[in-house]
OpenMM code with the backbone's topology and positions (N, CA, C; nanometers):
from openmm import Vec3, app, unit

residues = "MET ASP PRO LEU LEU ALA GLU CYS GLN CYS LEU LEU VAL ALA VAL SER SER ALA VAL ASP LEU ILE MET ALA HIS PHE SER ILE SER ARG ASP PRO ASP GLU LYS MET ARG LEU GLY ASN SER SER TYR SER PRO THR ILE SER ALA LEU VAL LEU GLU HIS LEU CYS PRO ALA ILE GLN ASN LEU LEU ASN ASP GLY LEU ARG ASN HIS LYS LEU ASP PHE ILE ILE GLY GLN ARG ARG ASN HIS SER TRP ASN VAL VAL GLU VAL SER THR ARG ILE ALA ARG VAL TRP CYS TRP ILE PRO TYR GLN SER THR GLY GLN LYS SER PRO ILE LEU ARG MET ALA LEU".split()
positions = [
    Vec3(-1.0886, -0.4306, 1.5956),
    Vec3(-0.9894, -0.4166, 1.4913),
    Vec3(-1.0426, -0.3218, 1.3842),
    Vec3(-0.9511, -0.2418, 1.3257),
    Vec3(-0.9908, -0.1468, 1.2223),
    Vec3(-1.0341, -0.2259, 1.1014),
    Vec3(-1.1516, -0.1898, 1.0413),
    Vec3(-1.2027, -0.2594, 0.9205),
    Vec3(-1.1017, -0.2526, 0.8018),
    Vec3(-1.0406, -0.1402, 0.7877),
    Vec3(-0.9423, -0.1280, 0.6767),
    Vec3(-0.8241, -0.2182, 0.6957),
    Vec3(-0.7770, -0.2317, 0.8152),
    Vec3(-0.6676, -0.3211, 0.8486),
    Vec3(-0.7097, -0.4650, 0.8272),
    Vec3(-0.8305, -0.4993, 0.8648),
    Vec3(-0.8768, -0.6341, 0.8439),
    Vec3(-0.8908, -0.6689, 0.6990),
    Vec3(-0.9334, -0.5711, 0.6144),
    Vec3(-0.9419, -0.5930, 0.4725),
    Vec3(-0.8014, -0.6157, 0.4115),
    Vec3(-0.7062, -0.5349, 0.4556),
    Vec3(-0.5662, -0.5500, 0.4078),
    Vec3(-0.5127, -0.6888, 0.4454),
    Vec3(-0.5420, -0.7308, 0.5638),
    Vec3(-0.4973, -0.8624, 0.6119),
    Vec3(-0.5585, -0.9711, 0.5251),
    Vec3(-0.6852, -0.9595, 0.4897),
    Vec3(-0.7502, -1.0572, 0.4054),
    Vec3(-0.6847, -1.0683, 0.2663),
    Vec3(-0.6481, -0.9487, 0.2131),
    Vec3(-0.5775, -0.9486, 0.0832),
    Vec3(-0.4440, -1.0217, 0.0897),
    Vec3(-0.3693, -0.9981, 0.1977),
    Vec3(-0.2411, -1.0614, 0.2144),
    Vec3(-0.2523, -1.2132, 0.2404),
    Vec3(-0.3607, -1.2523, 0.3162),
    Vec3(-0.3844, -1.3892, 0.3418),
    Vec3(-0.4188, -1.4622, 0.2150),
    Vec3(-0.4924, -1.3983, 0.1260),
    Vec3(-0.5308, -1.4614, -0.0022),
    Vec3(-0.4019, -1.4896, -0.0841),
    Vec3(-0.3088, -1.3939, -0.0906),
    Vec3(-0.1854, -1.4128, -0.1630),
    Vec3(-0.1034, -1.5238, -0.0971),
    Vec3(-0.0943, -1.5210, 0.0326),
    Vec3(-0.0192, -1.6227, 0.1049),
    Vec3(-0.0802, -1.7644, 0.0839),
    Vec3(-0.2093, -1.7742, 0.0802),
    Vec3(-0.2739, -1.9009, 0.0616),
    Vec3(-0.2508, -1.9541, -0.0755),
    Vec3(-0.2527, -1.8672, -0.1760),
    Vec3(-0.2198, -1.9037, -0.3124),
    Vec3(-0.0789, -1.9559, -0.3258),
    Vec3(0.0161, -1.8854, -0.2609),
    Vec3(0.1588, -1.9245, -0.2622),
    Vec3(0.1709, -2.0617, -0.1909),
    Vec3(0.0965, -2.0815, -0.0823),
    Vec3(0.1052, -2.2118, -0.0151),
    Vec3(0.0557, -2.3260, -0.1025),
    Vec3(-0.0523, -2.3000, -0.1782),
    Vec3(-0.1037, -2.4022, -0.2702),
    Vec3(0.0023, -2.4365, -0.3754),
    Vec3(0.0660, -2.3338, -0.4324),
    Vec3(0.1674, -2.3566, -0.5327),
    Vec3(0.2882, -2.4299, -0.4742),
    Vec3(0.3295, -2.3914, -0.3556),
    Vec3(0.4410, -2.4616, -0.2861),
    Vec3(0.4085, -2.6088, -0.2616),
    Vec3(0.2872, -2.6354, -0.2226),
    Vec3(0.2390, -2.7712, -0.1998),
    Vec3(0.2475, -2.8499, -0.3280),
    Vec3(0.2059, -2.7853, -0.4377),
    Vec3(0.2144, -2.8517, -0.5692),
    Vec3(0.3551, -2.8965, -0.6037),
    Vec3(0.4532, -2.8084, -0.5766),
    Vec3(0.5890, -2.8431, -0.6095),
    Vec3(0.6571, -2.9343, -0.5086),
    Vec3(0.6022, -2.9469, -0.3900),
    Vec3(0.6597, -3.0307, -0.2843),
    Vec3(0.6309, -3.1794, -0.3058),
    Vec3(0.5520, -3.2072, -0.4135),
    Vec3(0.5187, -3.3461, -0.4472),
    Vec3(0.6463, -3.4270, -0.4737),
    Vec3(0.7395, -3.3620, -0.5325),
    Vec3(0.8627, -3.4353, -0.5710),
    Vec3(0.9858, -3.3577, -0.5288),
    Vec3(1.0937, -3.4355, -0.5129),
    Vec3(1.2263, -3.3736, -0.4763),
    Vec3(1.3184, -3.3706, -0.5975),
    Vec3(1.2827, -3.4419, -0.7007),
    Vec3(1.3636, -3.4470, -0.8243),
    Vec3(1.3512, -3.3182, -0.8988),
    Vec3(1.4705, -3.2517, -0.9309),
    Vec3(1.4659, -3.1275, -1.0021),
    Vec3(1.3972, -3.1352, -1.1431),
    Vec3(1.4199, -3.2466, -1.2104),
    Vec3(1.3538, -3.2637, -1.3424),
    Vec3(1.2050, -3.2746, -1.3299),
    Vec3(1.1608, -3.3431, -1.2293),
    Vec3(1.0182, -3.3592, -1.2019),
    Vec3(0.9590, -3.2225, -1.1635),
    Vec3(1.0334, -3.1420, -1.0828),
    Vec3(0.9831, -3.0113, -1.0481),
    Vec3(0.9691, -2.9193, -1.1694),
    Vec3(1.0618, -2.9361, -1.2668),
    Vec3(1.0518, -2.8653, -1.3939),
    Vec3(0.9207, -2.8994, -1.4668),
    Vec3(0.8914, -3.0288, -1.4671),
    Vec3(0.7657, -3.0741, -1.5302),
    Vec3(0.6431, -3.0262, -1.4533),
    Vec3(0.6541, -3.0235, -1.3213),
    Vec3(0.5397, -2.9718, -1.2418),
    Vec3(0.5158, -2.8223, -1.2642),
    Vec3(0.6152, -2.7467, -1.3047),
    Vec3(0.5996, -2.6058, -1.3380),
    Vec3(0.5644, -2.5783, -1.4812),
    Vec3(0.5603, -2.6806, -1.5648),
    Vec3(0.5250, -2.6617, -1.7043),
    Vec3(0.3796, -2.6975, -1.7222),
    Vec3(0.2987, -2.6029, -1.7625),
    Vec3(0.1542, -2.6258, -1.7732),
    Vec3(0.1187, -2.7259, -1.8836),
    Vec3(0.2100, -2.7516, -1.9799),
    Vec3(0.1851, -2.8515, -2.0808),
    Vec3(0.1769, -2.9914, -2.0196),
    Vec3(0.2671, -3.0147, -1.9226),
    Vec3(0.2751, -3.1456, -1.8572),
    Vec3(0.1864, -3.1512, -1.7320),
    Vec3(0.1687, -3.0373, -1.6677),
    Vec3(0.0929, -3.0363, -1.5422),
    Vec3(-0.0047, -2.9174, -1.5464),
    Vec3(-0.1285, -2.9416, -1.5923),
    Vec3(-0.2205, -2.8337, -1.6032),
    Vec3(-0.2642, -2.7760, -1.4655),
    Vec3(-0.2351, -2.8518, -1.3624),
    Vec3(-0.2703, -2.8083, -1.2264),
    Vec3(-0.2012, -2.6738, -1.1924),
    Vec3(-0.0765, -2.6559, -1.2381),
    Vec3(-0.0012, -2.5344, -1.2050),
    Vec3(-0.0702, -2.4091, -1.2672),
    Vec3(-0.1155, -2.4291, -1.3874),
    Vec3(-0.1793, -2.3123, -1.4516),
    Vec3(-0.3115, -2.2791, -1.3828),
    Vec3(-0.3825, -2.3791, -1.3382),
    Vec3(-0.5047, -2.3555, -1.2634),
    Vec3(-0.4785, -2.2873, -1.1297),
    Vec3(-0.3682, -2.3278, -1.0608),
    Vec3(-0.3334, -2.2672, -0.9361),
    Vec3(-0.2968, -2.1188, -0.9541),
    Vec3(-0.2173, -2.0925, -1.0571),
    Vec3(-0.1749, -1.9552, -1.0830),
    Vec3(-0.2886, -1.8695, -1.1302),
    Vec3(-0.3645, -1.9171, -1.2307),
    Vec3(-0.4708, -1.8363, -1.2888),
    Vec3(-0.5961, -1.8195, -1.2022),
    Vec3(-0.6232, -1.9212, -1.1222),
    Vec3(-0.7484, -1.9144, -1.0400),
    Vec3(-0.7230, -1.8663, -0.8972),
    Vec3(-0.5986, -1.8768, -0.8507),
    Vec3(-0.5719, -1.8393, -0.7132),
    Vec3(-0.4732, -1.7221, -0.7033),
    Vec3(-0.3523, -1.7377, -0.7558),
    Vec3(-0.2486, -1.6354, -0.7360),
    Vec3(-0.2788, -1.5041, -0.8141),
    Vec3(-0.3174, -1.5126, -0.9364),
    Vec3(-0.3370, -1.3876, -1.0183),
    Vec3(-0.4525, -1.3019, -0.9600),
    Vec3(-0.5657, -1.3638, -0.9283),
    Vec3(-0.6738, -1.2812, -0.8686),
    Vec3(-0.6346, -1.2219, -0.7347),
    Vec3(-0.5562, -1.2974, -0.6546),
    Vec3(-0.5178, -1.2453, -0.5247),
    Vec3(-0.4213, -1.1246, -0.5420),
    Vec3(-0.3281, -1.1356, -0.6342),
    Vec3(-0.2389, -1.0218, -0.6591),
    Vec3(-0.3125, -0.9055, -0.7225),
    Vec3(-0.4044, -0.9309, -0.8103),
    Vec3(-0.4832, -0.8239, -0.8691),
    Vec3(-0.5648, -0.7502, -0.7654),
    Vec3(-0.6269, -0.8256, -0.6777),
    Vec3(-0.7032, -0.7585, -0.5688),
    Vec3(-0.6095, -0.6745, -0.4763),
    Vec3(-0.4909, -0.7229, -0.4524),
    Vec3(-0.3949, -0.6523, -0.3693),
    Vec3(-0.3536, -0.5238, -0.4393),
    Vec3(-0.3286, -0.5299, -0.5679),
    Vec3(-0.2882, -0.4108, -0.6452),
    Vec3(-0.4014, -0.3134, -0.6554),
    Vec3(-0.5237, -0.3629, -0.6720),
    Vec3(-0.6394, -0.2726, -0.6866),
    Vec3(-0.6796, -0.2001, -0.5579),
    Vec3(-0.6407, -0.2549, -0.4454),
    Vec3(-0.6730, -0.1978, -0.3169),
    Vec3(-0.6158, -0.0618, -0.3015),
    Vec3(-0.6970, 0.0390, -0.2958),
    Vec3(-0.6480, 0.1748, -0.2758),
    Vec3(-0.6114, 0.2449, -0.4055),
    Vec3(-0.6241, 0.1749, -0.5207),
    Vec3(-0.5910, 0.2343, -0.6509),
    Vec3(-0.7010, 0.3340, -0.6887),
    Vec3(-0.6638, 0.4479, -0.7275),
    Vec3(-0.7619, 0.5470, -0.7699),
    Vec3(-0.8295, 0.5040, -0.9031),
    Vec3(-0.9557, 0.5440, -0.9214),
    Vec3(-1.0268, 0.5026, -1.0448),
    Vec3(-0.9707, 0.5662, -1.1691),
    Vec3(-0.9212, 0.6896, -1.1565),
    Vec3(-0.8752, 0.7612, -1.2717),
    Vec3(-0.7402, 0.8309, -1.2376),
    Vec3(-0.6646, 0.8537, -1.3423),
    Vec3(-0.5406, 0.9319, -1.3168),
    Vec3(-0.5409, 1.0404, -1.4241),
    Vec3(-0.4702, 1.1515, -1.3906),
    Vec3(-0.4678, 1.2655, -1.4826),
    Vec3(-0.3522, 1.2435, -1.5819),
    Vec3(-0.3833, 1.2658, -1.7078),
    Vec3(-0.2849, 1.2600, -1.8135),
    Vec3(-0.2750, 1.3971, -1.8782),
    Vec3(-0.1546, 1.4474, -1.8987),
    Vec3(-0.1389, 1.5825, -1.9468),
    Vec3(-0.1938, 1.6002, -2.0890),
    Vec3(-0.1920, 1.4958, -2.1702),
    Vec3(-0.2376, 1.5058, -2.3055),
    Vec3(-0.3868, 1.4804, -2.3224),
    Vec3(-0.4364, 1.3708, -2.2656),
    Vec3(-0.5794, 1.3352, -2.2864),
    Vec3(-0.6680, 1.3610, -2.1671),
    Vec3(-0.6133, 1.4147, -2.0608),
    Vec3(-0.6938, 1.4436, -1.9447),
    Vec3(-0.7042, 1.3262, -1.8549),
    Vec3(-0.8252, 1.2935, -1.8119),
    Vec3(-0.8443, 1.1841, -1.7189),
    Vec3(-0.8513, 1.0546, -1.7956),
    Vec3(-0.7859, 0.9517, -1.7395),
    Vec3(-0.7960, 0.8182, -1.8035),
    Vec3(-0.8111, 0.7139, -1.6947),
    Vec3(-0.8720, 0.6045, -1.7272),
    Vec3(-0.8995, 0.4976, -1.6310),
    Vec3(-0.7703, 0.4363, -1.5813),
    Vec3(-0.7629, 0.4105, -1.4524),
    Vec3(-0.6476, 0.3524, -1.3916),
    Vec3(-0.6748, 0.1994, -1.3770),
    Vec3(-0.5735, 0.1168, -1.4075),
    Vec3(-0.5809, -0.0266, -1.3957),
    Vec3(-0.4712, -0.0815, -1.3108),
    Vec3(-0.4862, -0.1995, -1.2541),
    Vec3(-0.3765, -0.2598, -1.1785),
    Vec3(-0.2552, -0.2873, -1.2681),
    Vec3(-0.2769, -0.3086, -1.3975),
    Vec3(-0.1689, -0.3348, -1.4887),
    Vec3(-0.0759, -0.2116, -1.4964),
    Vec3(-0.1301, -0.0910, -1.4748),
    Vec3(-0.0462, 0.0301, -1.4716),
    Vec3(0.0586, 0.0240, -1.3603),
    Vec3(0.0212, -0.0352, -1.2447),
    Vec3(0.1145, -0.0516, -1.1349),
    Vec3(0.2289, -0.1424, -1.1783),
    Vec3(0.1962, -0.2507, -1.2471),
    Vec3(0.3002, -0.3462, -1.2924),
    Vec3(0.3896, -0.2775, -1.3966),
    Vec3(0.3317, -0.2047, -1.4871),
    Vec3(0.4114, -0.1334, -1.5923),
    Vec3(0.5119, -0.0361, -1.5269),
    Vec3(0.4587, 0.0439, -1.4370),
    Vec3(0.5421, 0.1475, -1.3744),
    Vec3(0.6564, 0.0822, -1.2909),
    Vec3(0.6237, -0.0246, -1.2186),
    Vec3(0.7218, -0.0853, -1.1349),
    Vec3(0.8316, -0.1540, -1.2185),
    Vec3(0.8006, -0.2108, -1.3330),
    Vec3(0.8999, -0.2698, -1.4182),
    Vec3(0.9828, -0.1606, -1.4826),
    Vec3(0.9194, -0.0485, -1.5179),
    Vec3(0.9957, 0.0634, -1.5761),
    Vec3(1.0927, 0.1180, -1.4776),
    Vec3(1.0590, 0.1285, -1.3490),
    Vec3(1.1487, 0.1765, -1.2469),
    Vec3(1.2670, 0.0784, -1.2283),
    Vec3(1.2371, -0.0500, -1.2347),
    Vec3(1.3426, -0.1526, -1.2174),
    Vec3(1.4451, -0.1479, -1.3288),
    Vec3(1.3992, -0.1110, -1.4490),
    Vec3(1.4917, -0.1047, -1.5653),
    Vec3(1.5765, 0.0197, -1.5597),
    Vec3(1.5316, 0.1241, -1.4940),
    Vec3(1.6054, 0.2496, -1.4933),
    Vec3(1.7268, 0.2365, -1.4103),
    Vec3(1.7251, 0.1607, -1.3051),
    Vec3(1.8394, 0.1472, -1.2136),
    Vec3(1.9209, 0.0260, -1.2540),
    Vec3(2.0512, 0.0409, -1.2676),
    Vec3(2.1337, -0.0693, -1.3037),
    Vec3(2.2711, -0.0501, -1.2451),
    Vec3(2.3495, -0.1548, -1.2406),
    Vec3(2.4881, -0.1517, -1.1898),
    Vec3(2.5798, -0.1184, -1.3055),
    Vec3(2.6563, -0.0099, -1.2925),
    Vec3(2.7534, 0.0193, -1.3972),
    Vec3(2.8872, 0.0563, -1.3284),
    Vec3(2.9987, 0.0285, -1.3958),
    Vec3(3.1302, 0.0563, -1.3305),
    Vec3(3.1530, 0.2051, -1.3042),
    Vec3(3.2253, 0.2290, -1.2010),
    Vec3(3.2592, 0.3687, -1.1697),
    Vec3(3.3699, 0.4133, -1.2604),
    Vec3(3.3450, 0.5029, -1.3514),
    Vec3(3.4370, 0.5290, -1.4620),
    Vec3(3.5305, 0.6487, -1.4327),
    Vec3(3.4939, 0.7398, -1.3454),
    Vec3(3.5763, 0.8596, -1.3289),
    Vec3(3.7106, 0.8314, -1.2653),
    Vec3(3.7212, 0.7310, -1.1760),
    Vec3(3.8468, 0.6995, -1.1157),
    Vec3(3.9073, 0.5710, -1.1719),
    Vec3(3.8356, 0.5024, -1.2581),
    Vec3(3.8868, 0.3798, -1.3149),
    Vec3(3.8783, 0.2591, -1.2241),
    Vec3(3.8098, 0.2786, -1.1065),
    Vec3(3.7949, 0.1676, -1.0132),
    Vec3(3.7003, 0.0621, -1.0746),
    Vec3(3.7194, -0.0625, -1.0298),
    Vec3(3.6376, -0.1697, -1.0842),
    Vec3(3.5125, -0.1940, -1.0017),
    Vec3(3.5069, -0.1355, -0.8817),
    Vec3(3.3883, -0.1553, -0.7978),
    Vec3(3.2668, -0.0836, -0.8567),
    Vec3(3.1555, -0.1556, -0.8729),
    Vec3(3.0357, -0.0895, -0.9325),
    Vec3(2.9635, -0.0009, -0.8344),
    Vec3(2.8970, 0.0932, -0.8871),
    Vec3(2.8105, 0.1792, -0.8059),
    Vec3(2.6713, 0.1801, -0.8684),
    Vec3(2.5770, 0.2070, -0.7891),
    Vec3(2.4401, 0.2158, -0.8413),
    Vec3(2.4168, 0.3517, -0.8995),
    Vec3(2.3874, 0.3546, -1.0245),
    Vec3(2.3620, 0.4837, -1.0961),
    Vec3(2.2377, 0.4676, -1.1811),
    Vec3(2.1792, 0.5853, -1.2061),
    Vec3(2.0587, 0.5840, -1.2887),
    Vec3(2.0997, 0.5824, -1.4344),
    Vec3(2.0445, 0.4883, -1.5104),
    Vec3(2.0742, 0.4767, -1.6517),
    Vec3(1.9839, 0.5687, -1.7261),
    Vec3(2.0352, 0.6376, -1.8239),
    Vec3(1.9560, 0.7351, -1.9013),
    Vec3(1.9094, 0.6721, -2.0257),
] * unit.nanometer
topology = app.Topology()
chain = topology.addChain("A")
for resn in residues:
    res = topology.addResidue(resn, chain)
    for name in ("N", "CA", "C"):
        topology.addAtom(name, app.Element.getBySymbol(name[0]), res)
């Protein structure tokens, strides 16, 4: 097996394992109110430990995989690249696209358009 592929699989397995741990935490109860308490770190510190110790590092390792050390900036030149930059860019892209009504024909069916 290709070592690069094996490393990628390990990163995905770590995320999957963290999600499995969190799902097991919530499967303790079937009551929706109890599930709300299980998700609140004030009442259940276990959830914060699962997220901070398992899920966050697994996602960070996945985002860091293949990330270049530096990126070029037109104003300041080279600057350090972080996994947080990936999160910022992906949320910025999600906000740019939105559903808005098709106005030129007056139809009510929405179309996907880029918001300026």
